[in-house]
N, C-alpha and C positions, 0 to 999 in steps of 0.2 A: 610699198608700204605692207605688204603680206610680210617682204623679209624683213623686215622690222619691227611687226605684231609677233611672229614668233621667238625674234630673239628676246624681246622684252618677256615672253612670256616664259622662256628658257631660264632669265634675269632672276624670276618671281619664283619659280620653283627651285632655282639652286638656294633663295634664301626659304624657303620650310624644308621639311625634311623628306625631299622626294628621294625616290629609286629609281632604277635601274627603266623602270616602265613608263614610268611619266616620262623621262627621256626621250626615249623610243618615240612616243606620240606626239610629244612637242615635233623632233627635230626629222621623225620622219626619214632617216640615212640621208641627214644631209651633213656637210662636212659645217664643221662648229669653230663660230671665232675666237682668234687665238687668245683671246683676254679670258675668255669664258674655258676653254680648253682645259685645263688643268682641274677644275672643280669637277666638271661633267667627269672624267674620265676619274677622280676618285670617286664617284657617286657607283658609275659603274662596275667599277673594281673594286665597291666596297671598303671600301681604306677611309673613308673621308674621314670621320674619326676614331682610327685605328692609333692605338699608342704611341711613343718616339721608342721603336728597338735601340736605334743607335745607341740614346744615351748608355747602353749597356754594354758599349764597345770602350775596351779601355786606350785603345791607339795604340797595342803593343803590334806590331808585322813580320809576326815570327810564322810562318807555316813556312813548312817544309818546301812549299814550290812559289813561295813567293817573291822570289827574283824571276821567275820564272811570268809570272804575273803582273810584274812590273813592268816591265822588258814590252808585253803584248801590250800593257796599257799605251805605253810611251811610243809603240809602236801609232796602233790606229788612232793617237792623240796627235801625232804628226801628221800621219793624213789630212785630218779635217780641215787645215789649214785656217784657224782660227790666229788673232794674234797672239803676243808670247803669256799674257795677264789672264786672257781665258783660259788658256792652254793648261798653265799650273794649276789653276782652277779644278778645270776638266778630270787633271790627272789626278789631286788629289782625291776629286768626290769615287772616282771611277774604284782607286783602289780600295777606296778605303768602305765601301760599300758592299766591293765582293770580298774583302776579309772580312768581315763580318758576316756577311751570309756565309761563308764557306765555314766561319766557326760556331753561327749560332746553328744549321742548319748539317755539321758535319758532314763537309762535299768537300770532294775535291776538286780544285780546279786544271782542267785541261785545254792547253791552247785550241783555238777553233770550234769550240764549245759550245760559240753564240752570248757565253754572257754579256761579252764588252758593246758589242752590236744592239741587243737587247735594248743595254742602257744607254746609250749616245743618245736615243730620241725623247727619253725621259728627262736628262739631263738638260735638254733644250726647253723643257718648261721652267728653266728658274724656281723651282720648289724648293723649300730644306729639304737639306741633304735624308732627313728622318723621312719624308712627306716621299721623296723620289724612293729610299729602300721599301719603302712600304707598297710601292706602284708593284717593282720591279718581283718582291716577290708574290706578289697576287697574280703581276701577267703569270710568272713563272710558272706557280700552283692551277693557275684557269685554263692559263691558252695555248703551251707548252705540251706537246706529249711527252708523258715520261719513256725513258729509253731509246732518243734521238742517237744513235748510234749505230756505225752500220750494221746491216742485218738484222735490225731492231723491227719489234712487232709493227710498229709505227709505219712502217716503209708497206710490209707485205698487204697493210689494210691499205696504203693507198694506193698500191697495185690492184688489189679488188676491184676496187672506187674505178681503177679508171679500164680494168678489164671489163666492169659492167657497163659503164657509157660507151667506151669505143676499144673491140677486144681488136680489130685491125693493130691500131696502136698499139695495143697492151703486145699483140702478136709480135711484131717487129721489133719492139723493144728489148722481147724477152730472146726473139733468133740471135739478134746483137749479145746476147747476155749483158745487158743494161739494166739492172735493179735500181727502184729510184733511189735507194740510199746513194747512189753514186753521182747522183745531181741534183737532191733536193734537201740533202741533209741539211742545209744553212737557210734553206726555204724554212721549213719547221723548227729548229733549233731562236730561231731569231725573228721572225714571224714577217721574213721579208726585208728585214732591216739593211741586211748587210748586202743586197741585190737593189734597194730604190732609192732614189735622192730622199732626202729630208721631209720634202712637202710631199713625194707622195707617201712616206708611211705616215707622218700623222693625218693624213686625208683618212689613211684607208684604213687604222687606229682609229679615226672617227667615229666611224660607222663598224668595224668589228665589235670594239667595245658594246656599242649600243644595240646591238644583234643580241649578244652575252651567250653567242655559239658557238665552243671550244670548236666543235668541227668544221667550222668555216676557213679552214687554213686548209684543209684537205679539200676542199673543193676550189678557194683561191688558186692553188696549185693544178689542180685538173682542166681548168678555166685555161690555164697560161699553155699545157698542153695542147688541148684543145684549138685552140685562137692558132698556136702553130704546127700544126700534126701535117700540112701540105708539105711545109719545108722539112718535116723531122722524117716525112714519107719520103721523102725524096731524096734523104739522107742513105738511105739505105745499102748503097755503095760506099758510104767511107767510112773510114777508120773509126774501131769503138771512140778511142778516144776524142778524136774531132767531135763525134754525137754530145755525147760525156758534155765537153765544155762548149758547145751550144747552148743545149737544155738548162746547163747552171748556169749562162746568163741570159736566159729570155726574158726574169722581170725587170732586167736594167732598163729594158724598152718602154716599160711601165711610166706614163706621162701624169702631172696631177688630174688633169679632165679626165683621163682614162680611169678614173679610178670608179667612179659612181656607177658607170656600165659594167666594171671589173668584177664588184661586188654582186650588183644585179643578175647577171649571171648567174654569180653564185648559189646566192642567192635558188635561183630557176630551178639549177643542177641537184641542190639540195632537196629541193620539193619532191623533184623525180627519181629519187633513191632511193630505199625503204628505208622505213625508219629503225630497221634491227640493225642496220650500219651504225646510227648511236646509240641507241641501249645496250646491244650489246657489246660494241667495245669501249664504252663512257669509263667504266669500273677500271679497269685494266690500262688504260691510256690517259687518264687525267687525275687531277687531285695532288695531291701534297708530296712533293718532289721529296723521293725517298735517302734517306738515310745510306750515306756509304755502306754498302756489304747488307743492306737490307735484301731482300728480294723482292722481285716486282709482281706483281699482279699476275697470274698464267692467262698468258693470250697467244696462245703456240695455233696461227694462222698463216705458217709459213709454205703448209702442204694445201692449205683449200681449196679447192678447185675452181670456186666463182664463191661469190656476196650470198653468206649465207641469211636465211629468215626466219625469224622465229614464228611460233606458230601461233599467239598471241595477235601478231599482225599478221597472220595469214588470214584468220576467222573475224578479226576486227573490220579488214578491209572488203570482206565477202560479205559481210553482213550490214556496213552502214552505208548510205548513200553516201557517194564521193562529189563531191560540186564541179570543182574544179576541174577541169580540162587537162591540166598540165601535173596533176596528182597522180600517184602510182595507183596503178588497178591490172590486181595480177587477174593471169590467164593458169590455170591449176593444171599440172601435167602429172598424173598417178602413176606411176612407173612400173606398180607392184604387178607381181604375176597376177593372170587373171581368176585362179582361184582366190588370193587372196583380193584381189577389188571386190569381185563377188559377193564376197561373206560386208561388204562393208567399205563406203567411201563416201564424202564430201560429194551432190549433188550437183555440185557444179567444176568437181573434174570431168578432165579431157584422160581416157587409159591409153597409155600408149606402153603398151608388155613390151618390158626391158629384153625381155629372152625372146623375142624377135630380132636382135640386131644380129646376133651372132646363129638363129637355128635357123631364122626365114628372109635374111638380106632384105628381097624382091619388097615379099610382103611389109619390113619395116620400113621402107621406102616410101610405100603404098601409105602406108598409118601417119610417118611422116607429113606425105604431102596432105593428109585427111588432117591432120591437126594444125597446119598454117591455114588450111580454107575453115577449120570452124573457128580458128582464133578470128580471122578477117570479117566473119560471118557476125561473129556475137560483138566487134569492136563495131561494125555496122549497124547493128543493132539496137546500139545501146544497151547493152546486155549487162546484167550484175554480174554476170560470169565472165565477161571476154575483157582482155585487157592488153598493153602492149608488151609487159613484164609479166615474162614464163618463169614459173615458179615449180620447179620440178619436185616431186614429190617419191621417195622411196619408202622401205618399208621400216628401215632403224633397224636392221640386220644388214648384218654385213653380207650374209648369204649373197643375198638379195642386189644389194644397193649396190655391190661393185660394180654390176651391171649397169645400175643406173647410173653409175659417174661416170660410165662408157657415153651411155646415151649424150650427158650432159657433154662431155667433153665434144661428141661431133658436132652438136648443133656450137660450140666454140672456135671449134676449126674451121666452120663456115663464117665465121666472124658477126656470130647474132649475137645483135645487141638485147639488154636487158634480159641477162640469163639469170638464174638464180637457185639456191638449193634449200628447200625446209629442213629447217636443224627436227635430228631425231626423229623425220618421216614419219610414218601413220601412225608410230606408238606412241611418238609427243602429240597427235590431234586425239590420240584415246585418254591417254594420259590429261588431258586439258578439259574434257566433257566429262570423264569420270562416267562420274554414275549417270550420266545423261543421256550416256552415250545411243543408248536408241532410239533417242528423241532425233536426232539432230545429224544422225548420217542416214545416208541409204542404201537399203535391204540389207543393212547391219543382223548377222546371224552367230549367234553369239556362243553358237557349236561349228562353228566353221573359221569363227575369227582367233587367231593364233594370239593377241592378247590375251581375250578371254578366257579362252581354253588353258594358257598357261599359269593366270596370275587367281585365276575363281575357281570355288569350289562347285564341282558337280552340281549342288542342286539350286546354287542361285543361277548358273548358268539357265538351267530349267527352267525356272521364273521368269530369267530376263527373254528366255525365248517363248512360253507363253505369252509375256507383255507386249512384246514386238509389234507394234504396228503394220497394219499395213502399207502396203505404196501407197498413199493417197493423197491431195495434196497438192498445192503448186510449190515451183522454189520459193518465191515471197514467204509461203508460211514455213518452208525450213527457217529463212532467216532470219522472220519473226522470233523462231526457236531459238538460233544463235544469239540473237542478242539477248534475251531471258539470260541465256545460261551466262553468257558472257559477263553480263552485270555482276550475276555468281561471283564469277574464277576472280575477276576482273582485279580486286585489290590482291589478291594473294599471288595473277601469276607476275602483277606490274611490280613488288616485292623480287621476286624471283629471277628477273630478265635482266638485273644488272650484276647477279652473279655467272650468268651463262656464257661463254666463249667458245665459240663452235669450230671444227676445224675438221671439215667434210675430205677425207682425205680421197685423191686421185691415184695412188697409188695400188695397183692390184699385190698382192707382196708374194712373197715364193716360201717353197716349204721342204721339212724331211723328212726323214721319217724313223723308225724305229723296228728291230727284231724283235719276234716273239709271236705270240699265238693270232696273226694275224688274221687265221679262220675259223675264230669262231663267234659263232654265230648268235650275238648276245643282245638282246633286244635293249637299247639303253633309254630313261626317259630321264627328262629335267625336272629338278624340286625345286622350291623354293625354301629358301633358309626355315620357314616357320616347318615344313615337314620335315626337315631334317631330325630324326626320331629314330634311324636305326641304328645297328651296332657299327662298332668300328670296324673298316678293311685292314682283316688279317691274314693272311694263310690261304690269298683267294690270288692265283698269278693275273698281273695288270692285263690288259690288250692293249694291243699295239698295233695300231696299220694306217695301210695307205688308201685313202677313199676316192672312190674314181669321179667324182663329181662335187661331194659335198666333205667338208672337214668339221661337222658338231654342229648343234642346232643353238640356237641364239639363249647365251645367257644376260641376263637384265642388269644394265649396267650398275644399279641402283643397288642390288643385290650383291655384286662381286665384291671380291675381299671378303670374305668374310668366313676367317678361316679355321680349317679344323686343328688348331693348336695344341702343342703341349708343353710342360715346361723342359720335358727331355731334351737334354742334347743345346740347349741355347744357348744362342750365339750373345755376344754383347751386341746389347740394342735390343729397342724393343720396332713395331711395325709402326711406321712415319715417322719414325728419329730419324734428324736430319746429324749423316754422320760424313767423317773426311776420306772420302773415296781410297786414297793408296792408303793409309791406315789399316782401313778396314781389310782392304785387299791383301794386307800382310797376317790376315789373325791364321794360326795352326791350323785352326778347321778347317780352313776351307779348301777341299778339294782342287777341284777347278772354279773360274769365272769367263766366262765369254760376253764378248762385247755384241750387244745385240738392239730392237727395236721392240718396246714395248706396243702390241698394237690395241683399240681399248674398238667397241664394237662401233661408237659414234663416227671413227674413222681418228682420229687422236694417234699418231705415232710419238712414241718418247723415247729418245738416247738411254738408254738402260743398260746393265749388267747383271747376265742370268749366273747366281751362285751359286754351285753344288757344295753339299758337306755331305758327310757319312750319315743322318739323318733329314735333311730339309733341303728343297727347292727353295734359294730368295732371289728376291730381284731389288737393285739397287738403279735408283733414275736419276740420273745425274741433273745438278740443279745449274752446274757451274762452278766457276771458280774456285774447282776441286773438290768443292762439296756435292754430295748426292742424301735421297730420301730412301726408307727403307718402306718398299710398298707390297713388297710380296712375300711371308714365309710359309709355304707350305710342308709339309712333313711328307718325306716320300712314298710313305705308305699310304694316305689319301689319292695318288692318283693312278685313278682305274684306267686309263687310257691316252694315248697319245697320238695324233691325226693327224695326216696332211695328205693334199692333193696329189696325183701325181703330173699336172700341170706346173705345179709351182708347190716344190719340193723345199723350200726353206722358210715358208709360212708353217709353223709347228703348234698346235692346239695342245695343250694338258688339259686333261678332264681329272674333276677329283670328284668323288663317292665311294660308294659303299656296295653292295651287292646284294642283292632281293630275293631271293627268287632265285630263277632263272636271269633276272632281271640285276640291271645295272643302274643305280638312280645316281645320277648327275646332279651332283648340289652348285657346281661349281666350274668355271676353263678360264684359264690365261690364257692370251696368244703374243708369240714374239718371234719377230723378223731375224732369225740368226745366220751366217754368214758362214759358217760353221756348220751346219746343223744333225749332219749324221753323227760328227764329233760330239756335240753335245749330247743329243740322245741315246747316244748310244752308251757313256758314261752313266745317266740318267739314269737308265733301263738297268746295267749295272747294280748301283747303288741300293735301287728299286728289290732285285732279287734280294741281295744281301739284306735289307732291310726286313723284309717278307720274312726270309731263312733263319734270320737270327746266325745268321754265320758270317765267319771273316773272310774277307777276300786275302790274297797272297802277291 
């Protein structure tokens, strides 16, 4: 009787103007009656009242790849085993819908892109062709991730998810050089339609569209791997192709009766994953499928060390009561040096000095044991500071964070589950709390805090120092302060979350150097853009050096790329302009170009070209398809120092600024990983001298 009642209630809701939330509350994750499935899917995909787009189709089949599209459609239709009359109808619908889709969206069909397989279950609904088209278009825009191609960002994100939940399995596949795109591309392209029977797909999509969560495909894929992890691990001595074939075919074993449990497990793992996994990658991975030739949203995660966590989620997680035992609860590990930790930290953070790993290995091992003990006790005590999920926090400065990455890597090597890294480190926490920072951090000292010292006038630091409260009250009081501040910041942060994609790099870059006045003892100071009021740097020799330990102070990424430019000797193209790379490199003003990687303070690394002209240093960032974007345009005369570490001689830091008395005011910096750094820096040095002296080189 209960089964009949919910079906009757569903029928009644469909007669009214119901939405996907109404559908979910009635169905509660059940498979749908066959007669109601078409209407429910149209409601869930928001196409119930959509216009007939197919009426715009001129019935002309003249695409450059039309023959290939027709052949692929015929091959698939022959395989499905319907009678001849049905085959003709299905073939006609397939080719018509896909031809119009390519024309309407200016897209190019490619074999094995999953479109045909995605469309076949929709044709089984036996709707009008226009309704089928609307469903197909909506599914591709809403549920199929953008960029499902070899080495695409979709699969880098999927790997991070596997690493978070099952690092041992991820390590085994990495060791075999089996990246997710080699076995899961069809999973994502057609939502498993090419791997499972029609009955399984219809039941799975019933639940998928009710949940209205585009990321569910990631967790469905994760469950498939985890369910077969023992078999996969036992294949470690098998050859690569055999393992790939096994992984690719794993969804074929699913039966209709498995679907409810399959989707329930996916939901369970979704709950046990930081929400940053979705908020940070949503804009880059989902949305209207781009037209041919249009660049996708940047989502460079190929070198991410582990799963990133946003500052908003960390603070919210720490300050709110979490009732569900399965929900994510972080144990925050502050990896900054002791002096930075003592100048301000979250009260819930466990301090693990990352420098100990190299300087005092025995002490580091002891500290890690203490960390794990503290975590276990905090969980047992049900403390708000305790959780299974380890979130590591660096400073947000490359100098220290490269060691933070080493610490995180050491945990991953031990197959530690639930390891993440706070996006932006301490700097992001400082920025998040803003003027309330003194109330929300323990022992915050504006005079010692590097962020305060860099960003604020001395008068304001003094005022904050006087206002700084003494360390009284409990952690609960601090959480109350978190909550009040978070309410003020919530709207602002939510807007920004969708635009933040993070790639904390685990690569320790290499560096080279320059010749010149390496032994000048010139004090250098970094200034913000508002302080750049000195004279142009002229007739003063630049300072080149190899640093023993450090290769430059931190420069706020928000302040970077503020150029000391002039119009003299300006080459074609302004900053941020997109150019054709090969044509641009043929410019007669270019002396030499060096292929390199541009290294950002937050860990991003971009394939780029360092270009030297008689008067400027330029950087072109590769965008793919022969295109590049002008990201940096620096006058050579503004370079005051080029530094490198003795141990990493290919990582070059160019510092820009001007002299002020005996000091050097550093206004900005760029870092590049240059394979042939000595040649590049020698040439830059040569033309800096020419620029400063006004002489001509022979």
